[in-house]
C-alpha positions as CSV (number, residue, x, y, z in Angstrom):
1,M,72.5,126.0,198.1
2,S,75.8,128.0,198.5
3,V,78.3,127.3,201.2
4,D,77.6,130.7,202.6
5,A,73.9,129.9,202.9
6,L,74.7,126.8,204.9
7,T,76.0,129.0,207.7
8,R,72.8,131.1,207.9
9,T,70.0,130.6,210.5
10,P,67.4,128.9,208.3
11,A,69.9,126.2,207.3
12,L,71.1,125.7,210.9
13,L,67.5,125.4,212.1
14,G,66.8,122.9,209.4
15,V,69.7,120.8,210.5
16,I,68.4,120.8,214.1
17,A,64.9,120.1,213.0
18,G,66.1,117.1,210.9
19,A,68.1,115.7,213.8
20,V,65.2,116.0,216.2
21,A,62.9,114.4,213.7
22,L,65.3,111.5,213.2
23,T,65.7,111.1,217.0
24,C,62.0,111.0,217.5
25,L,61.7,108.4,214.7
26,L,64.4,106.2,216.3
27,A,62.6,106.5,219.7
28,A,59.1,105.8,218.2
29,T,60.3,102.7,216.3
30,G,62.9,101.4,218.8
31,G,65.6,101.9,216.1
32,D,68.4,102.3,218.6
33,A,67.6,99.0,220.3
34,W,66.8,97.2,217.0
35,W,70.2,98.0,215.6
36,A,72.1,97.3,218.8
37,D,70.2,94.0,219.2
38,H,71.5,93.0,215.7
39,L,75.1,94.0,216.4
40,Y,75.0,92.2,219.8
41,A,73.5,89.0,218.3
42,W,75.8,89.1,215.3
43,Q,78.8,88.9,217.8
44,G,77.3,85.9,219.5
45,G,75.4,87.6,222.3
46,T,78.4,89.5,223.5
47,W,80.4,92.6,222.6
48,A,83.2,90.6,221.1
49,A,84.7,93.7,219.4
50,R,84.9,95.6,222.7
51,D,88.5,94.6,223.5
52,A,89.6,93.3,220.1
53,W,92.9,94.8,218.8
54,W,91.5,96.1,215.6
55,S,88.6,97.9,217.3
56,A,90.0,99.0,220.6
57,E,93.6,99.8,219.6
58,L,93.7,100.3,215.8
59,L,90.4,102.2,215.3
60,H,89.7,103.7,218.7
61,V,93.1,104.6,220.1
62,G,94.7,104.8,216.7
63,G,91.8,106.8,215.3
64,R,92.1,109.4,218.0
65,R,95.8,109.7,217.3
66,F,95.1,110.0,213.6
67,S,92.8,112.9,214.2
68,I,95.4,114.6,216.4
69,G,98.0,114.0,213.8
70,C,95.8,115.6,211.1
71,W,95.4,118.6,213.4
72,M,99.2,118.9,213.9
73,L,99.7,118.8,210.1
74,T,97.1,121.6,209.8
75,A,99.1,123.6,212.4
76,V,102.3,123.1,210.4
77,A,100.6,124.2,207.2
78,W,99.2,127.3,209.0
79,G,102.7,128.1,210.2
80,L,104.1,127.7,206.7
81,T,101.7,130.4,205.4
82,W,104.0,132.9,207.2
83,S,107.0,131.7,205.2
84,G,105.3,131.8,201.8
85,R,105.6,128.0,201.4
86,V,101.8,127.8,201.8
87,P,99.6,130.5,200.1
88,A,98.8,133.3,202.5
89,A,95.2,133.1,201.4
90,W,95.0,129.8,203.2
91,R,96.0,131.2,206.5
92,R,92.6,132.2,207.8
93,P,90.8,129.0,206.6
94,L,93.6,126.9,208.2
95,G,93.3,128.9,211.5
96,Y,89.5,128.2,211.3
97,V,90.2,124.5,211.1
98,L,92.7,124.7,214.0
99,L,90.0,126.3,216.2
100,T,86.9,124.5,215.0
101,V,88.0,120.8,215.1
102,P,89.0,120.8,218.8
103,L,86.0,123.1,219.7
104,A,83.5,120.6,218.2
105,S,85.3,117.6,219.9
106,A,85.4,119.4,223.2
107,L,81.7,120.4,223.1
108,V,80.6,116.8,222.5
109,S,83.0,115.6,225.3
110,V,81.6,118.1,227.8
111,L,78.0,117.4,226.9
112,K,78.4,113.6,227.3
113,T,79.5,114.1,230.9
114,H,76.3,115.9,231.8
115,T,73.6,114.0,229.8
116,G,73.6,110.9,232.1
117,I,72.9,108.3,229.4
118,D,74.4,104.8,229.5
119,C,76.3,103.0,226.8
120,P,74.7,99.8,225.4
121,W,77.4,97.7,227.2
122,D,76.2,99.0,230.5
123,L,72.6,97.8,230.1
124,Q,71.1,94.5,231.3
125,R,69.7,93.9,227.8
126,Y,73.3,93.6,226.6
127,G,75.0,91.8,229.5
128,G,75.5,94.9,231.7
129,T,74.0,95.7,235.1
130,H,71.9,98.9,234.5
131,P,68.2,99.0,233.6
132,W,67.1,100.8,230.4
133,L,66.1,104.3,231.4
134,S,64.4,106.9,229.4
135,P,66.4,110.1,228.9
136,F,63.6,111.9,230.8
137,D,63.6,109.5,233.8
138,P,65.5,110.6,236.9
139,R,68.7,108.6,237.2
140,P,69.0,106.7,240.5
141,A,72.1,107.7,242.4
142,A,73.0,104.0,242.9
143,L,73.7,103.6,239.2
144,G,76.5,106.2,239.3
145,P,77.3,108.6,236.5
146,A,76.9,107.8,232.8
147,A,78.7,109.5,230.0
148,C,77.8,108.0,226.6
149,F,75.7,110.6,224.7
150,P,76.7,112.2,222.3
151,A,79.4,110.0,220.8
152,A,82.8,111.6,221.4
153,H,84.9,109.2,219.3
154,A,82.6,109.8,216.3
155,A,82.9,113.5,216.9
156,A,86.7,113.2,216.5
157,G,85.9,112.3,212.9
158,Y,82.9,114.5,212.2
159,A,84.7,117.5,213.5
160,W,86.7,117.4,210.2
161,L,83.5,118.5,208.4
162,A,85.1,121.9,209.0
163,L,87.3,121.1,205.9
164,Y,84.2,121.7,203.7
165,F,84.0,125.3,204.8
166,A,87.8,125.8,204.9
167,C,88.3,124.6,201.4
168,A,85.4,126.8,200.1
169,A,87.0,129.8,201.8
170,A,90.6,129.2,200.7
171,G,90.2,130.6,197.2
172,P,89.9,129.1,193.7
173,S,92.8,126.7,194.2
174,L,91.0,124.8,196.9
175,R,87.4,125.6,196.4
176,T,86.8,122.6,194.2
177,W,88.2,120.4,197.0
178,R,85.4,121.3,199.4
179,R,83.4,118.2,198.6
180,L,86.4,116.0,199.2
181,G,86.7,117.7,202.6
182,L,83.1,116.9,203.3
183,V,83.6,113.3,202.3
184,F,86.7,113.0,204.5
185,G,84.8,114.3,207.6
186,L,81.8,112.1,207.0
187,A,83.8,109.0,206.3
188,L,86.0,109.5,209.3
189,G,83.0,110.0,211.6
190,L,81.1,107.0,210.1
191,V,84.1,104.7,210.6
192,F,84.8,105.9,214.2
193,G,81.1,105.7,215.0
194,A,80.6,102.3,213.5
195,V,83.5,100.7,215.4
196,Q,82.2,102.2,218.7
197,Q,78.7,100.8,218.0
198,L,80.3,97.4,217.3
199,R,82.1,97.6,220.7
200,G,78.8,98.4,222.4
201,A,79.8,102.0,223.3
202,H,77.1,103.9,221.5
203,F,73.6,103.8,219.9
204,L,72.8,105.2,216.5
205,S,71.2,108.3,218.1
206,H,74.5,109.0,219.9
207,D,76.3,109.2,216.6
208,L,73.5,111.2,215.0
209,W,73.9,114.0,217.5
210,A,77.7,113.9,217.3
211,L,77.3,114.6,213.6
212,T,74.7,117.3,214.2
213,L,76.7,119.1,216.8
214,C,79.9,119.0,214.7
215,W,78.2,120.3,211.7
216,L,76.6,123.2,213.7
217,V,79.9,124.1,215.2
218,A,81.6,124.0,211.8
219,A,78.9,126.2,210.2
220,L,78.6,128.7,213.1
221,S,82.4,129.0,213.3
222,A,82.6,129.6,209.5
223,R,79.9,132.2,209.8
224,V,82.0,134.1,212.4
225,W,85.5,133.3,211.2
226,L,85.1,133.2,207.4
227,P,82.2,135.5,206.4
228,A,84.0,137.5,203.7
229,Q,85.7,134.4,202.2
230,L,82.4,132.5,202.0
231,R,80.6,135.5,200.4
232,D,83.4,135.7,197.8
233,A,83.0,132.0,197.1
234,A,79.2,132.4,196.7
235,A,79.7,135.3,194.4
236,A,82.3,133.3,192.3
237,R,79.8,130.5,192.1
238,I,77.0,132.7,190.8
239,T,79.4,134.4,188.3
240,S,80.6,131.0,187.0
241,H,77.0,129.9,186.4
242,R,76.0,133.1,184.7
243,A,79.0,133.2,182.3
244,P,77.9,130.2,180.1
245,I,74.4,131.7,179.9
246,A,75.7,135.1,178.9
247,H,78.0,133.5,176.3
248,G,75.1,131.5,174.9
249,A,73.0,134.6,174.7
250,L,75.6,136.4,172.6
251,R,76.0,133.7,170.0
């Protein structure tokens, strides 16, 4: 499937359907609790990583700063497109990244304040004080607000999935780097999500929806911001595939 096709409605609906199916599977099998139980037991029946330096400071606070630093470097690169030190063809893709990364992170941060879902560390099952509530159960006022779904820290990593579309749209010089951009966003989100799960801050499904929302924002933004560039990339891909076939036919 071409990069351009990934921004179209059928592909986007497929992503949503896949996320819903996986969420239903986790709910039906108790996957969230099963995984959190193992992480909690592995740490001796406590969230030992919650306040550890490597998790709370290095990978949580430091990870957030790393993401901000990457955004600032992107802003510098965008600025350099006006001086000729960075190819002008990269200007629009870089601008797309500058808009899309904070947009995806902000969307997840806003949603988590309205979903009213607890973190594992809040629950009685894991040493907290709150009962386990279904997302469809009314939340008792006495419990106070909850803001743990989707996973915002994982989204600070998954938001960089936008690099996949940006590299594809930046022309031949960066087009082959799109998979590296995809790996970077996935790896950053997985690391950020894993450390938060170890700290007791999130369940698997929280990270699943952070990934889903970040991908949807990246794809929809690319559809709006980079349509011509992605069509050109798709056309170049088709041409590159046809050329060897035509060459073989002429031999």
